[in-house]
N, C-alpha and C positions, 0 to 999 in steps of 0.2 A: 504494500500500500504506500502511496505517496506520503512524503513528509507533510505534516500540518504547517499552516502558516505560522502558528505560534512557535513551533520548534525551529522552523526555518529562520524566523526573526531572532531567536536565541543564538543560533549558529552564526548568523550574520553579525550580530552584536558582539559575540565573543571574539570573532576574528578581528573586528575593528578595534576592540578594546585591548586584547592581549597580544595582538600582532604575532601569531605563531609563524615560525619559518616554514613549517611543512604541515599540510593538512591532508588527511585521508578521508575521502567521502565514499563510504562503502554503501552501495545501493544508489546508483546514479539516477538522475531525474531532476526534479525541482531543487533538490539539495545541491546538485552540481552547479546550478545557476546561482543559488543563494551564496554558496561559498566563494564563488568567483566574483560576485557582484560587490562584495565587501571591499572597501578602500584599504587594501593591504598589499604588501609585496609577497604574500604567502605563495608558496608553491603548492598547488592543489592537485592531488591525484584522485581521480574518480575511478571507482572499481565496481564491476557488476558481474554476476554469474550468467547474465543474459546478453550475449553479444549484440543482438538486434536493438535492445533497449539502450545499451551503452552507446551504440552508433547514433541513435536518435538523440540522446542526451548531448553527445558531442556536437552534432549538427545544430541543435537548439542553442547551445552556448555560443557557438561560432556566429550564428545569425544575430542573437540578441545582445551579445557582448563583443562586437567586432574589434574594439580597441583594447579589450582586456586580454591579459595573458591567459590562454586557455588551459595551460597545464597539460597533464597527461590523462588519458582514458585507458584503463587497463582491464583486461579480463581477470577474473578472480584467480585463476591458476598462476598467472604471471605475477600478480601481486603477492600471493602466498610465497612463491619462490623468493621474491625479494625480501620479504619479512624473515623467512628462514635463513637468509644470508645476512641478517642483521639490520635491515633498513627499519628506521623508526620515525614516528611523527609526533609533533607537539600537540596536535588536536586531531582526534579521530571521531568521526560520526558513523555509528553502526546502525544501518537500516537496510541491511542486505537481504534480499530474497525473501523466501518463506521463513517462518519461525524456526523450522527444523534446520534450515541452512544457517540461520543466524546463530542458533545454539551450537551447532557443530563447528562453526568458525570462530566462536568466542575465544578459545585459547590462543589462536593465531592473532586475533584482533588485540587481545590483551598484551601479547608479546610485541605488538607494533607500537605501543604507547611508550614514548620516551620518558625518562626520569623527569618527574614534575610535569608530566603530560596530562592531558584531559581527554577523557572518553565520554562521548554523549551516546547513550543507548536509547533508541526510539522504541515505542510500543511496549513499554515496561508494564502496562496494565494487563498484558496477556498472562493468564495464570499458568499456562504451559511454558512460559519463558521467563518472566520477570523474577519470580522468587529464586529460581535456580541460577539465573545470571547474577543476581545480587550476591548470593551465597558463594558462587565461584570466584567472583571478583574480590570479595572480602578475604577469601582464603589466599588469593594471590597478592595480597597486600595493598589493595585499593581501598580508599575511603569512598563509599557510595552514598549519594544524596538523592533524594526524591525531588523531582522538579514539577510535581503535579500542579502546584499553584501558578507556575510560570508557563507551562506548556500544555495544559489540558485544553482540548478543543471541543467542538460541538458534538462530537461522537465519543467523547470520553477517552481519547488517546492521550498518553503523556510520555515524557522522557525522564531519564535519570542521568546524573553525571557521576562518573567515577574518576577519581584523581589518584595518580600514583605519586605518593609522597615518599621522600627518601627515608623517613623515620618509621614508616609502616613496614613491617616485615611480613612475608607470607606466613600463614599459619603452618605449623608443623605437626606431624603425626605424634600422638601420645607416646611417651617414652623416648622421644628424640632428645639429643643433648642440648639443642638450642631451644629456648623458650620463646613463645610468641609474645610480643609486647607492642604497644602503640607509640611509645615515646622512648628515645634512647636513654640509656643509663648515663650518668655524668661521665664525662671524659670520652664518650664515643663520638665518632665523627658524625656530623649532622648533614 
């Protein structure tokens, strides 16, 4: 489903405010336009698992934003390969494909978020996705915040933000030598 105007406005505002160097737009379409429309020098990479939709999004951006840098438009497999090679982004918007695709790609998406990076997850109201996505990201050391008040639209869709902070450590299995904590001990590097 397409990104809501509320969430698109949030993305646009975040890009203008925090000026990320690199943005990953996962699930091309109106979000591809909104991320590129922001007055920013951000390098935007739009990704989709549907090549035809990706091509339509690229054509739309080229037509509607002829003077803007269009950035890259990649198929999902190529983007995954880049992330597996260590490529990361300051801001990632995850609205990719069907909910099953979104859930299956979440570990790769989380790996793509740079230290101190921001991940926006759309459609977090979905019971088959939202709770598990939140739990996974918290285990991976992200702080997850609900953005219902900012992004809820007329059909009750909303987004959440997950932030990778350097002092949050991924949760560890019981019995592990390292304990999970949310703030560093005195003397630890921040």
